[in-house]
N, C-alpha and C positions, 0 to 999 in steps of 0.2 A: 368188125372194124379193120380195115388194111393196118399194117406197119410200117412206117415212114422212120428211115434211120436220118438223124439230123447229125453230121459228125464233123468235130472241130477240130482241125489241127493249127500247132505252133511252129513257131522259130523253128526249135531240133527238127523239122521235117523242112522247112519250108528254104534254110539257108544251105541246107545240102543234097548236091544234084543229085546224089545216086540217089538217097533215101526220097525224096521225093516221086520220079519216075517208079523207084522200086513201090512206093507206098499207092499211087496213082493205077500202076497195074492193077493189082492186087483189089485198090478201091475199084477199076470199071468192073469186077465181075459178081459183086453185091449185087444181089438180083432184089427186085422190087422197089420200091418208089424210095428216095433217096438225095438228100442235101448232105453241098459240102462247105464250111466256111474257113473261109482260112485268113490267118492274124498277118503282119509284115516281115516277121524275121527282121532281120538287122541290115537289110539292103536300103530303106531307107533312113538311116543316122548313117550311112557306108557315103550315101549321095547326097547328105545333107553336107557332109562334113570336104568332101571336094568343091562342093559349088562355096565354102567358107560361111555356111549358114548353122551359125549356134543350135547345137544342140541342147534343149534343157529337159532335165528330168528332175521330177520332185516325189520323191517315193515311188521310185520305179515307173512314175506314169508320165508322159510326154504333154509337156507344153505343146501348142500348137498355134503357132503366130501364121500370119498368110500366107508367108515363102513354105512354112513347112509343111501346111497344109500343101501347097501345091505338090510337092516332091510327094509326098504321101498317097496322092492323088495318081498322079501320074505312076510311080510304085507299088501300090497295093492293087489299086484298079485299072492300070496299064502290064506293064509287064510280067507283074508277078500271077494277075488272075488271067491273063490272058495265054502265060505260058502252063499254066494249069487246064484251061479248055482246050489248046491244043493235043498236048498230052492225053487226057481223054478219049479226043477224036482219032489218037491215031492207034486209043483201046476200045475203038468200036463203042465207047461210051458217048453218046451224044449228049449235050451238055451245052450250055447258055451262062454265060458270064454275067453278075449283079454286081452293083451298086445298088443301097439303099433307094437311092434316087432314081435308079430304073424299076419302070411299073409301079412307082410311088408305095414301093414295098413297106421302107422302114422310114418309120415319119420322127424324128427327134426334136428336142430345143437344146439350144445354147447351155452349157454348166452355169448356173451364176457363180458370179465372183463370190466367194465368203473371204477366207482369207487367201487363197489363192485365184488367181484367173487361170484357167488351161486355156483360153483362149477357144481355139474353134474346136472346140471340143460336144461331142452330143450325147444326150442321156433320151434311152430310147423312150417317144409317149405312144406309138400304138406299130403296128405291124399290119399291113393289106397282102391276104396269101390270096388274093383272087388270080392274079397274073401265074406266081410260079408255081399254082393250085392246075394250072392250065396243061402248064409244060410235067408235071408231073404224071399226071391222067395220060401224054400221050409218050411215056415215056424219057423223057428228055430230064438231067438231071441240073439244077440248077447251081453255081456255084458261086458264092458271096463272097465278098471284101469288106472289111470292115469301113467301110466308112456311108452318113446316112443325109437325109437332106432334112431341111425344116419348111420347106413347101413355099419360101420365098425367094428361094434362088444360092442358098447357101447351103454347101456340102459340111458335114462334119465328121470331125476321125473321133470313131469309136471305139469302146474298149470292143474285142472279138468275141471273149466270151460272155459278156452281155449281150452282144447280137445274136449269139448261136442261142441263148436261150429261151431270148424273146421270140427267136423264130419258132424254137421247138413251140414253144408256147401260141402261139399262132395255129396252126395246124394239130392242136391235142383235141379238137372238137371235130375235127375231117376225119384222122388218121388215128391208131393207135403210134404215139411217138417216144423212141430212145432214143436217146441223146448222147452219145461219144465224143468226152473229151482225151482227146490225144497227145499225148505229155511226156516226156522224157522218163518219167518215172513209172515203175510200175503200177502205179497208186497210191491212194495217200495210204503216209507213213506213219506207226508209231513211234519208230525212232530216227529221226533224219537222214540219220549216221547209218542205218541199217537197212541196205536196200531190200534186202527182205521181209521189212516188218509189216509188209504190205495190208491194210485192215478191211478185209474184204467188205464189208458189209458194214453201212450206217444210213440210220435211223433220224427222224428228229431228236427222240429220246435221245441217244448216244453220241449226239452230235452236240447238243446242249454238255453233256458231261467232259466229254473233249474237248472242248474250247475253255471250262474252266478250269480241267488241270492242264493245260496249256498245252496239249499236245499239236491244237490246230493254229497254228498263227500266222503272221505275214503273210504273203503271198496268195497263202492257202485259203486263207478266208475268204477271200472276196468271191473266188471259182469258186466254193463251195457253199457261198450264199448263192448266186447265182444258179447251184444244183437246187438247194433245198428252194428256190424262187420258182424253177422248173416243175419242180415235185406239187406246190402245194397248187398249181396253176394247170393241173391236170395231164402232166406228159408221165408215162406210164412206170418209165425208171432213167437213172443218170449213168452211163459208167462212166470210168476215169482209169485212166492207163495207158502202155503203149499200144502200137496201133494196132500189132499181133491179137488182140482183145476182140476185134471187129471179124477174125480171118479163121480163130480157135478158141471154142467155148472154156477151154480149159489151161487156155492163160491169165495168171493169176493179175487180178484185177481188185477195184475197188466198185461194188454198186450200191446206188441211194435208188432207195423206196418211202414210200410214206410209213 
């Protein structure tokens, strides 16, 4: 079975023009089928403030009202996505940009209101791989932003880590999928104050121990829950760390396997 690399980049790369250019130059050299997912970085927040639209965050999550959704669509699906596509083309990596609505690839439902109304935020229901599969088979790289749709004409802001894991799962019966979360640290840390304390291997058993002992908390919990969700749905392995892990296997990072 052929290997597919599904790679997610976040704000630490998106927000830094030189870091993004350097990453895309290297990404273009990766051989074989690959798929890129990007978050939104700080640009949507900056644009919202410039238009006097209130930015509402609860526990680090963006409340997405109608005006905010318009900005996210323009920034994520427009400026950031098309900038990435243009740079990949400049590096001889033929690519096509996607929201979840394009090709009906990612269908979500609006998050139900419990204690907090997150607005136009989507929870993924299913992934349809038919269209991106054709592209991958023809050497074309799909590039996804974190916007999905509900099949009734409504776009939905969706967590980029979740979009990435659901896409990886969607392809797991077609490819041997390796999922990479690129972020600003070298991996999951045993001590958040010690950047060298990377936990190089995590499995289902020691993950529960790390949670119980309070080693893994806060923002890392949902990220790792996405990782184990992918592993439990036939994704071969998940790696977390700085982008260098993609290009140098000896770079210290965290690997998650069943």
